[in-house]
FIDO-101307 format. One line per field, with one value per residue: x, y, z of N, C-alpha, C, O, CB in turn; residue in three letters. Coordinates in Angstrom, 2 decimals, decimal comma. Glycine has a CB too. Example, Ala and Ser with C-alpha at 12.3 -4.5 7.8 and 13.67 -1.06 7.14 Angstrom:
# FIDO-101307
n_px <- (13,19; 12,85)
n_py <- (-5,69; -2,25)
n_pz <- (7,80; 7,08)
ca_px <- (12,30; 13,67)
ca_py <- (-4,50; -1,06)
ca_pz <- (7,80; 7,14)
c_px <- (13,20; 12,90)
c_py <- (-3,30; 0,03)
c_pz <- (7,80; 7,87)
o_px <- (14,24; 13,41)
o_py <- (-3,32; 1,14)
o_pz <- (8,46; 8,04)
cb_px <- (11,31; 14,08)
cb_py <- (-4,47; -0,60)
cb_pz <- (9,05; 5,72)
r <- (ALA; SER)
***
This chain:
# FIDO-101307
n_px <- (46,36; 45,67; 47,28; 47,77; 50,01; 50,81; 53,09; 54,06; 56,13; 58,01; 60,25; 63,42; 64,67; 67,06; 67,27; 64,72; 63,20; 64,55; 65,37; 62,72; 60,03; 58,42; 55,95; 56,06; 54,55; 54,12; 52,85; 51,57; 50,05; 48,65; 48,15; 46,19; 43,81; 42,34; 39,69; 38,88; 36,44; 35,50; 36,94; 37,48; 39,69; 42,11; 44,24; 46,65; 48,87; 50,92; 52,49; 54,57; 53,90; 50,57; 48,58; 45,50; 43,29; 40,53; 38,81; 37,50; 38,81; 39,83; 41,06; 43,20; 44,38; 46,20; 47,37; 49,51; 48,74; 48,76; 51,20; 51,91; 54,13; 54,08; 55,24; 54,53; 55,07; 54,55; 53,73; 55,11; 53,34; 53,12; 52,76; 50,06; 48,93; 48,72; 48,48; 50,14; 53,05; 54,33; 56,91; 58,20; 57,82; 57,02; 56,13; 54,86; 53,93; 52,41; 51,09; 49,90; 47,48; 46,03; 43,45; 42,50; 39,59; 37,89; 39,46; 40,87; 43,43; 44,38; 46,49; 48,76; 48,53; 48,70; 51,29; 52,84; 52,15; 53,66; 55,52; 53,76; 52,47; 54,53; 54,95; 52,49; 52,54; 54,73; 53,69; 51,62; 53,09; 54,38; 52,54; 51,62)
n_py <- (-30,67; -31,49; -32,70; -32,95; -33,51; -32,99; -33,75; -33,28; -34,43; -34,51; -36,81; -38,21; -41,19; -43,50; -45,66; -46,53; -46,85; -47,52; -44,90; -43,95; -41,66; -40,51; -39,92; -38,75; -39,07; -37,82; -38,17; -37,32; -38,71; -37,99; -38,16; -40,18; -41,79; -44,45; -46,26; -49,28; -51,63; -54,89; -56,58; -59,36; -62,08; -64,63; -67,14; -69,53; -72,07; -74,44; -76,82; -77,89; -76,71; -77,19; -74,56; -72,97; -70,32; -68,13; -65,11; -61,96; -58,66; -55,42; -52,57; -49,82; -47,11; -44,59; -41,45; -39,49; -40,95; -42,69; -42,15; -41,71; -41,69; -41,70; -42,66; -42,68; -43,95; -43,43; -45,93; -47,22; -46,72; -49,18; -51,08; -52,66; -53,54; -51,86; -48,41; -46,95; -47,65; -48,53; -46,61; -45,89; -45,95; -44,86; -45,57; -44,62; -45,43; -44,11; -44,75; -47,84; -49,81; -52,73; -54,92; -58,12; -59,98; -62,34; -64,64; -67,92; -68,19; -66,17; -65,51; -66,10; -64,19; -61,78; -61,96; -61,96; -59,58; -57,06; -57,92; -58,85; -56,46; -55,01; -56,75; -56,54; -53,81; -53,90; -55,53; -53,90; -51,76; -53,06; -53,47; -53,44)
n_pz <- (-185,07; -188,36; -191,25; -194,72; -197,21; -200,51; -202,98; -206,19; -208,56; -211,54; -212,53; -213,49; -212,84; -212,59; -210,92; -210,46; -212,91; -216,00; -217,96; -217,98; -217,52; -214,61; -212,05; -208,71; -205,63; -202,45; -199,17; -195,92; -193,13; -190,07; -186,49; -186,20; -184,51; -182,61; -181,07; -180,41; -179,80; -178,67; -180,50; -182,43; -181,90; -182,65; -181,49; -182,08; -181,30; -182,55; -181,24; -178,55; -175,45; -176,69; -177,57; -177,83; -178,44; -178,49; -178,53; -177,35; -177,68; -176,48; -178,05; -177,96; -179,62; -178,92; -177,52; -179,46; -181,55; -184,69; -187,13; -190,49; -193,20; -196,59; -199,78; -203,14; -206,43; -209,85; -212,27; -215,36; -218,50; -219,78; -217,85; -216,78; -214,44; -212,22; -211,14; -209,45; -207,41; -204,19; -203,00; -200,71; -197,13; -193,83; -190,64; -187,54; -184,25; -181,48; -178,92; -177,92; -176,61; -175,26; -174,14; -173,14; -172,91; -170,85; -171,40; -171,89; -171,06; -169,17; -167,35; -168,87; -170,96; -169,49; -168,53; -170,87; -172,09; -172,55; -174,52; -176,48; -177,17; -178,47; -180,63; -181,98; -182,71; -184,45; -186,50; -187,47; -188,49; -190,57; -192,56; -195,93)
ca_px <- (46,30; 45,79; 47,90; 48,04; 50,91; 50,99; 54,19; 54,02; 57,38; 58,37; 61,64; 64,06; 65,42; 67,49; 67,12; 63,34; 62,93; 65,60; 64,97; 61,28; 59,62; 57,36; 55,55; 56,28; 53,60; 54,40; 51,88; 51,72; 48,83; 49,08; 47,18; 45,12; 43,54; 41,24; 39,25; 38,15; 35,88; 35,00; 37,68; 37,66; 41,03; 42,36; 45,64; 46,87; 50,27; 51,02; 53,76; 54,43; 52,51; 49,62; 47,70; 44,53; 42,40; 39,85; 37,93; 37,35; 39,81; 39,65; 42,32; 43,23; 45,51; 46,04; 48,48; 49,47; 48,20; 49,57; 51,68; 52,43; 54,68; 54,00; 55,68; 54,09; 55,69; 53,72; 54,31; 55,08; 52,06; 53,11; 52,36; 48,60; 48,46; 48,44; 48,88; 51,24; 53,63; 54,88; 58,35; 58,72; 56,85; 57,53; 54,96; 55,16; 52,77; 52,74; 50,63; 49,00; 47,10; 44,93; 43,07; 41,81; 38,54; 37,36; 40,34; 41,20; 44,82; 44,57; 47,81; 49,73; 48,45; 49,20; 52,74; 53,45; 51,53; 54,62; 56,05; 52,68; 52,24; 55,57; 54,71; 51,35; 53,04; 55,59; 52,83; 50,91; 54,09; 54,80; 51,45; 51,84)
ca_py <- (-30,18; -32,55; -32,18; -33,83; -32,80; -33,64; -33,24; -33,91; -34,12; -35,34; -37,16; -39,30; -41,90; -44,77; -46,77; -47,00; -47,31; -47,06; -43,90; -43,65; -40,51; -40,92; -38,97; -39,18; -38,41; -38,08; -37,58; -37,62; -38,81; -37,93; -38,12; -41,14; -42,46; -45,42; -46,95; -50,42; -52,50; -56,19; -57,05; -60,80; -62,55; -66,07; -67,48; -70,97; -72,48; -75,87; -77,32; -78,36; -77,12; -76,74; -73,52; -72,36; -69,42; -67,12; -64,32; -60,57; -57,75; -53,98; -52,01; -48,36; -46,47; -43,26; -40,50; -38,77; -41,89; -43,28; -41,20; -42,45; -40,97; -42,64; -42,15; -43,50; -43,64; -43,93; -47,00; -46,90; -47,08; -50,58; -51,91; -52,53; -54,10; -50,82; -47,07; -46,57; -48,63; -47,88; -46,40; -45,82; -45,67; -44,79; -45,57; -44,51; -45,61; -43,52; -45,54; -48,92; -50,58; -53,65; -55,80; -59,31; -60,28; -63,69; -65,58; -69,16; -68,11; -64,81; -65,36; -66,08; -62,90; -60,73; -62,11; -61,66; -58,38; -56,12; -58,52; -58,88; -55,09; -54,70; -57,56; -55,95; -52,58; -54,28; -56,02; -52,75; -51,02; -53,86; -53,60; -52,76)
ca_pz <- (-186,43; -189,36; -192,46; -195,85; -198,09; -201,80; -203,79; -207,50; -209,23; -212,68; -212,29; -214,21; -211,80; -213,20; -209,99; -210,51; -214,27; -216,89; -218,96; -217,96; -216,71; -213,72; -211,03; -207,34; -204,74; -201,03; -198,26; -194,50; -192,35; -188,68; -185,40; -186,43; -183,24; -182,70; -179,87; -180,97; -178,77; -179,10; -181,67; -182,33; -182,19; -182,56; -181,31; -182,09; -181,31; -182,82; -180,72; -177,18; -175,27; -177,71; -177,00; -178,73; -177,73; -179,29; -177,68; -177,73; -177,10; -176,66; -178,52; -177,92; -180,30; -178,35; -177,52; -180,74; -182,52; -185,75; -188,13; -191,65; -194,35; -197,70; -201,08; -204,27; -207,72; -210,96; -213,07; -216,80; -219,13; -220,22; -216,71; -216,66; -213,17; -211,24; -211,55; -208,58; -206,51; -203,01; -203,09; -199,35; -196,08; -192,47; -189,76; -186,11; -183,37; -180,19; -177,77; -178,26; -175,43; -175,50; -173,04; -173,61; -171,94; -170,72; -172,08; -171,18; -170,62; -168,68; -166,75; -169,96; -171,64; -168,60; -168,45; -172,17; -172,66; -173,16; -175,75; -177,46; -177,64; -179,44; -181,83; -182,69; -183,33; -185,56; -187,57; -188,05; -189,27; -191,73; -193,54; -197,23)
c_px <- (46,53; 46,40; 48,06; 48,84; 51,07; 52,13; 54,13; 55,27; 57,54; 59,86; 62,13; 64,98; 65,79; 67,37; 65,70; 63,01; 63,99; 65,01; 63,46; 61,04; 58,45; 57,07; 55,74; 55,35; 53,94; 53,30; 52,09; 50,34; 49,26; 47,90; 45,96; 44,95; 42,35; 40,96; 38,33; 37,71; 35,41; 35,62; 37,93; 39,11; 41,09; 43,85; 45,75; 48,34; 50,31; 52,39; 53,52; 54,76; 51,63; 48,64; 46,80; 43,62; 41,76; 38,87; 37,84; 38,40; 39,35; 41,01; 42,20; 44,52; 45,42; 47,29; 48,39; 49,11; 49,23; 49,95; 52,31; 52,92; 54,74; 54,46; 55,26; 54,77; 54,81; 54,49; 54,26; 53,76; 51,99; 52,68; 50,87; 48,07; 48,08; 48,91; 50,10; 51,83; 54,25; 56,39; 58,97; 57,60; 57,57; 56,32; 55,45; 53,87; 53,17; 52,36; 49,63; 48,74; 45,99; 44,68; 42,23; 40,83; 38,14; 38,18; 40,55; 42,58; 45,14; 45,97; 48,89; 49,73; 48,98; 50,73; 53,42; 52,93; 52,55; 55,21; 54,99; 52,40; 53,27; 55,38; 53,55; 51,77; 53,87; 54,74; 52,07; 51,86; 54,47; 53,74; 51,78; 50,54)
c_py <- (-31,34; -31,95; -33,29; -33,01; -33,60; -32,96; -33,99; -33,47; -35,05; -35,56; -38,16; -39,97; -43,28; -45,94; -47,32; -47,60; -46,71; -46,16; -43,66; -42,41; -40,96; -39,81; -39,59; -38,37; -38,82; -37,45; -38,10; -37,64; -38,83; -37,84; -39,00; -41,93; -43,39; -46,01; -48,07; -51,33; -53,80; -56,66; -58,55; -61,16; -64,06; -66,27; -69,00; -71,28; -73,99; -76,36; -77,87; -77,18; -76,51; -75,77; -72,99; -71,48; -68,48; -66,41; -62,90; -59,73; -56,31; -53,40; -50,49; -47,88; -45,00; -42,43; -39,65; -39,72; -42,44; -42,18; -42,01; -41,47; -41,99; -41,95; -43,16; -43,02; -44,23; -44,99; -46,61; -47,36; -48,54; -51,52; -51,68; -53,01; -53,03; -49,48; -46,63; -47,79; -47,87; -47,82; -46,34; -45,54; -45,63; -44,64; -45,52; -44,65; -45,10; -44,43; -46,59; -49,73; -51,53; -54,48; -56,93; -59,74; -61,75; -64,73; -66,83; -69,08; -66,69; -64,58; -65,28; -64,72; -61,76; -60,77; -61,64; -60,38; -57,39; -56,65; -58,51; -57,49; -54,70; -55,49; -56,99; -54,66; -52,90; -54,76; -54,88; -51,96; -51,74; -53,98; -52,81; -52,22)
c_pz <- (-187,38; -190,62; -193,48; -196,84; -199,37; -202,53; -205,11; -208,26; -210,43; -212,61; -213,32; -213,21; -212,32; -212,24; -210,02; -211,87; -215,18; -217,97; -219,04; -217,12; -215,86; -212,72; -209,65; -206,44; -203,31; -200,20; -196,86; -193,86; -190,89; -187,74; -185,68; -185,14; -183,41; -181,33; -180,35; -179,84; -179,41; -180,41; -181,48; -182,66; -182,02; -182,41; -181,29; -182,20; -181,46; -182,40; -179,33; -176,27; -176,36; -177,04; -178,10; -177,90; -178,74; -178,38; -178,23; -177,02; -177,34; -177,00; -178,53; -178,57; -179,93; -178,43; -178,77; -181,88; -183,49; -186,73; -189,26; -192,71; -195,49; -198,98; -202,15; -205,54; -208,81; -211,75; -214,54; -217,41; -219,57; -219,09; -216,45; -215,31; -212,16; -211,78; -210,75; -207,88; -205,35; -203,13; -201,70; -198,37; -194,74; -191,56; -188,32; -185,33; -181,99; -179,04; -178,25; -176,99; -175,81; -174,26; -173,60; -172,52; -172,00; -171,48; -171,23; -170,53; -170,13; -168,13; -167,83; -170,66; -170,78; -168,51; -169,73; -172,81; -173,24; -174,47; -176,85; -178,02; -178,69; -180,73; -182,65; -183,38; -184,57; -186,76; -188,25; -188,93; -190,55; -192,81; -194,79; -197,76)
o_px <- (47,49; 46,08; 48,45; 48,41; 51,44; 52,13; 54,15; 55,44; 57,24; 60,65; 61,34; 65,97; 64,91; 67,36; 65,50; 62,58; 64,28; 64,23; 62,98; 61,75; 57,58; 57,85; 55,59; 55,36; 54,04; 52,87; 52,68; 49,57; 50,13; 46,79; 44,82; 45,86; 41,48; 41,87; 37,16; 38,52; 34,96; 34,92; 38,52; 39,69; 40,26; 44,64; 45,02; 49,01; 49,80; 53,34; 52,40; 55,88; 51,92; 47,96; 47,27; 43,23; 42,39; 38,19; 38,07; 38,83; 38,60; 42,00; 41,23; 45,61; 44,67; 48,16; 47,32; 49,18; 50,39; 49,11; 53,14; 52,20; 55,39; 54,11; 55,60; 55,00; 54,38; 55,71; 53,46; 53,13; 50,89; 52,26; 50,48; 46,87; 47,21; 49,64; 51,01; 51,18; 54,65; 57,06; 60,14; 56,57; 58,60; 55,56; 56,34; 52,84; 54,14; 53,22; 48,65; 49,66; 45,12; 45,57; 41,36; 41,20; 38,07; 37,62; 40,41; 42,87; 46,08; 46,59; 49,83; 50,79; 49,64; 51,37; 54,46; 53,25; 52,32; 55,38; 55,28; 52,12; 52,90; 55,63; 53,62; 51,40; 53,73; 55,05; 51,90; 51,47; 54,84; 54,01; 52,18; 50,51)
o_py <- (-32,10; -30,83; -34,41; -31,94; -34,77; -31,74; -35,22; -32,30; -36,24; -34,61; -38,87; -39,38; -44,13; -47,09; -48,48; -48,75; -45,52; -46,62; -43,21; -42,14; -41,70; -38,87; -40,80; -37,14; -40,00; -36,33; -39,15; -36,70; -39,61; -37,49; -38,59; -42,66; -43,16; -46,22; -47,84; -51,76; -53,81; -57,09; -58,96; -60,59; -64,67; -65,65; -69,67; -70,78; -74,72; -76,30; -78,26; -76,68; -75,44; -76,13; -72,59; -71,84; -68,08; -67,03; -62,67; -60,05; -56,02; -53,68; -49,94; -48,20; -44,25; -42,65; -39,15; -39,33; -42,63; -41,36; -42,88; -40,53; -43,03; -40,79; -44,34; -41,83; -45,38; -44,94; -45,77; -48,28; -49,08; -52,65; -50,63; -52,91; -53,26; -49,42; -46,00; -48,84; -46,71; -48,83; -46,70; -44,97; -46,29; -43,68; -46,27; -44,07; -45,57; -44,84; -46,27; -50,27; -51,19; -54,72; -56,72; -59,84; -62,34; -65,61; -66,79; -69,80; -66,07; -63,56; -64,50; -64,15; -60,86; -59,72; -60,98; -60,11; -56,90; -55,89; -58,20; -57,35; -54,12; -54,97; -56,96; -54,44; -52,25; -54,43; -54,89; -51,53; -51,10; -54,53; -51,65; -51,62)
o_pz <- (-187,22; -191,01; -193,16; -197,27; -199,32; -202,70; -205,13; -208,57; -210,35; -212,63; -213,94; -212,78; -212,48; -212,66; -209,64; -211,95; -215,11; -218,80; -220,08; -216,15; -216,33; -212,56; -209,47; -206,48; -202,99; -200,47; -196,63; -194,02; -190,51; -188,14; -185,41; -184,73; -184,24; -180,52; -180,65; -179,02; -180,55; -181,32; -180,48; -183,58; -181,35; -183,12; -180,56; -183,11; -180,62; -183,18; -178,98; -176,35; -176,89; -176,08; -179,17; -176,79; -179,71; -177,56; -179,42; -175,92; -178,27; -176,32; -179,04; -178,11; -180,54; -179,28; -179,11; -183,05; -183,15; -187,11; -189,02; -193,08; -195,36; -199,23; -202,06; -205,71; -208,72; -211,87; -214,93; -216,90; -219,73; -219,37; -215,95; -215,05; -211,32; -212,77; -211,31; -207,79; -205,49; -203,33; -201,52; -198,72; -194,55; -191,70; -187,92; -185,69; -181,41; -178,26; -178,92; -176,39; -176,61; -173,45; -174,45; -171,35; -173,08; -172,14; -170,01; -169,58; -170,63; -168,43; -167,72; -170,92; -171,30; -168,42; -169,68; -173,97; -174,35; -175,43; -178,00; -179,21; -179,72; -181,82; -183,88; -184,54; -185,60; -187,91; -189,47; -190,02; -191,53; -193,88; -194,71; -198,83)
cb_px <- (47,35; 44,40; 49,26; 46,70; 52,29; 49,68; 55,58; 52,72; 58,58; 57,94; 61,82; 64,84; 64,60; 68,91; 67,47; 62,39; 61,48; 66,33; 65,47; 60,47; 59,24; 57,74; 54,08; 57,78; 52,12; 55,79; 50,46; 52,66; 47,97; 50,01; 46,74; 45,43; 43,28; 41,57; 38,51; 39,02; 34,72; 33,50; 39,04; 36,68; 42,06; 41,80; 46,21; 46,11; 51,03; 50,75; 54,85; 55,36; 51,99; 48,87; 48,53; 43,71; 43,17; 39,12; 38,43; 35,94; 41,22; 39,04; 42,68; 43,12; 45,47; 45,61; 49,85; 50,82; 47,13; 48,81; 52,71; 51,36; 56,12; 52,55; 57,22; 52,55; 57,15; 53,30; 53,56; 56,27; 51,83; 54,50; 53,21; 47,92; 49,52; 49,14; 47,72; 50,78; 54,69; 54,46; 58,66; 59,80; 55,72; 58,56; 54,07; 55,87; 52,31; 52,06; 49,98; 49,59; 46,66; 45,23; 42,30; 42,81; 37,31; 35,93; 41,69; 41,13; 45,77; 43,54; 48,10; 49,42; 47,02; 48,59; 53,11; 53,23; 50,71; 55,75; 56,53; 51,41; 52,29; 56,95; 54,41; 50,16; 53,88; 56,57; 51,85; 50,33; 55,33; 55,20; 50,11; 52,46)
cb_py <- (-29,05; -33,20; -31,55; -34,40; -32,55; -33,60; -33,43; -33,52; -34,26; -34,68; -37,73; -38,81; -42,01; -44,66; -46,32; -45,86; -46,90; -48,25; -44,31; -44,85; -39,27; -42,22; -38,52; -39,02; -38,80; -37,53; -37,88; -36,60; -40,10; -36,75; -36,69; -42,09; -41,43; -46,55; -45,98; -51,19; -51,80; -56,15; -56,26; -61,55; -61,85; -66,84; -66,86; -71,63; -72,01; -76,18; -76,21; -79,59; -76,71; -77,95; -72,37; -73,44; -68,62; -67,74; -64,30; -60,06; -58,00; -53,31; -52,55; -47,83; -46,69; -43,37; -41,23; -38,10; -41,24; -44,43; -40,18; -43,39; -40,35; -43,19; -41,90; -43,46; -44,18; -42,77; -48,34; -47,57; -46,20; -50,98; -51,58; -53,31; -54,99; -51,13; -46,07; -45,55; -49,54; -48,63; -45,11; -44,75; -46,72; -43,60; -46,84; -43,16; -47,12; -42,17; -44,63; -49,82; -49,65; -54,56; -55,03; -60,47; -59,40; -63,72; -64,91; -70,36; -68,51; -64,50; -66,52; -67,19; -62,61; -60,88; -63,57; -62,80; -57,69; -55,84; -59,96; -59,47; -54,10; -54,99; -59,01; -55,68; -51,77; -55,39; -57,06; -51,84; -50,77; -55,23; -53,13; -53,72)
cb_pz <- (-186,65; -189,66; -192,13; -196,51; -197,41; -202,63; -203,08; -208,28; -208,26; -214,05; -210,89; -215,50; -210,47; -213,69; -208,57; -210,20; -214,75; -217,53; -220,30; -217,40; -217,60; -213,00; -211,23; -206,91; -205,09; -200,62; -198,73; -193,79; -192,73; -188,46; -185,16; -187,66; -182,11; -183,71; -178,84; -181,99; -178,01; -179,23; -181,87; -183,27; -181,28; -183,81; -179,99; -183,24; -180,02; -184,32; -180,70; -176,88; -173,88; -178,38; -176,35; -179,51; -176,62; -180,53; -176,23; -177,38; -177,73; -175,37; -179,94; -176,46; -181,88; -176,94; -177,44; -181,02; -183,29; -186,47; -187,52; -192,24; -194,03; -197,86; -201,12; -204,42; -207,81; -211,89; -212,84; -217,53; -220,32; -220,72; -215,42; -217,77; -212,58; -209,89; -211,35; -207,54; -207,24; -201,73; -203,86; -199,24; -196,07; -192,29; -190,00; -185,78; -183,30; -180,04; -176,70; -179,40; -174,26; -176,72; -171,92; -173,96; -172,18; -171,22; -172,40; -172,13; -171,76; -167,61; -165,78; -170,98; -172,05; -167,20; -168,17; -173,11; -171,60; -172,18; -175,49; -176,83; -176,46; -178,85; -181,45; -181,72; -182,32; -185,11; -187,02; -186,94; -188,44; -191,28; -192,94; -198,27)
r <- (UNK; UNK; UNK; UNK; UNK; UNK; UNK; UNK; UNK; UNK; UNK; UNK; UNK; UNK; UNK; UNK; UNK; UNK; UNK; UNK; UNK; UNK; UNK; UNK; UNK; UNK; UNK; UNK; UNK; UNK; UNK; UNK; UNK; UNK; UNK; UNK; UNK; UNK; UNK; UNK; UNK; UNK; UNK; UNK; UNK; UNK; UNK; UNK; UNK; UNK; UNK; UNK; UNK; UNK; UNK; UNK; UNK; UNK; UNK; UNK; UNK; UNK; UNK; UNK; UNK; UNK; UNK; UNK; UNK; UNK; UNK; UNK; UNK; UNK; UNK; UNK; UNK; UNK; UNK; UNK; UNK; UNK; UNK; UNK; UNK; UNK; UNK; UNK; UNK; UNK; UNK; UNK; UNK; UNK; UNK; UNK; UNK; UNK; UNK; UNK; UNK; UNK; UNK; UNK; UNK; UNK; UNK; UNK; UNK; UNK; UNK; UNK; UNK; UNK; UNK; UNK; UNK; UNK; UNK; UNK; UNK; UNK; UNK; UNK; UNK; UNK; UNK; UNK)
***
């Protein structure tokens, strides 16, 4: 079941803007799944040992997929750069699997795959 929830509230919140009225919109996106094939990647480490690699990967975002809770707050009319700013977000990833094909460093990737999976999840969650 897919659900999008919109809440529109007029609030006065001194932590956001002093004596300004603004709107707050919250929504939830859930069960976002993806099966990406032939994703190009590049890895370069400048140090000792120096490692460079670029190739193709297959990425599967499965299970119950990605779930995101996002809260946006309207900006005052004096701010012309944007209409909303992100007030909060929470992202959960159920299952993320990837495989790298024809790499120069297959043994390295197989050894570090669990660590790399957690790093990729962390980077996806950190996207603004």
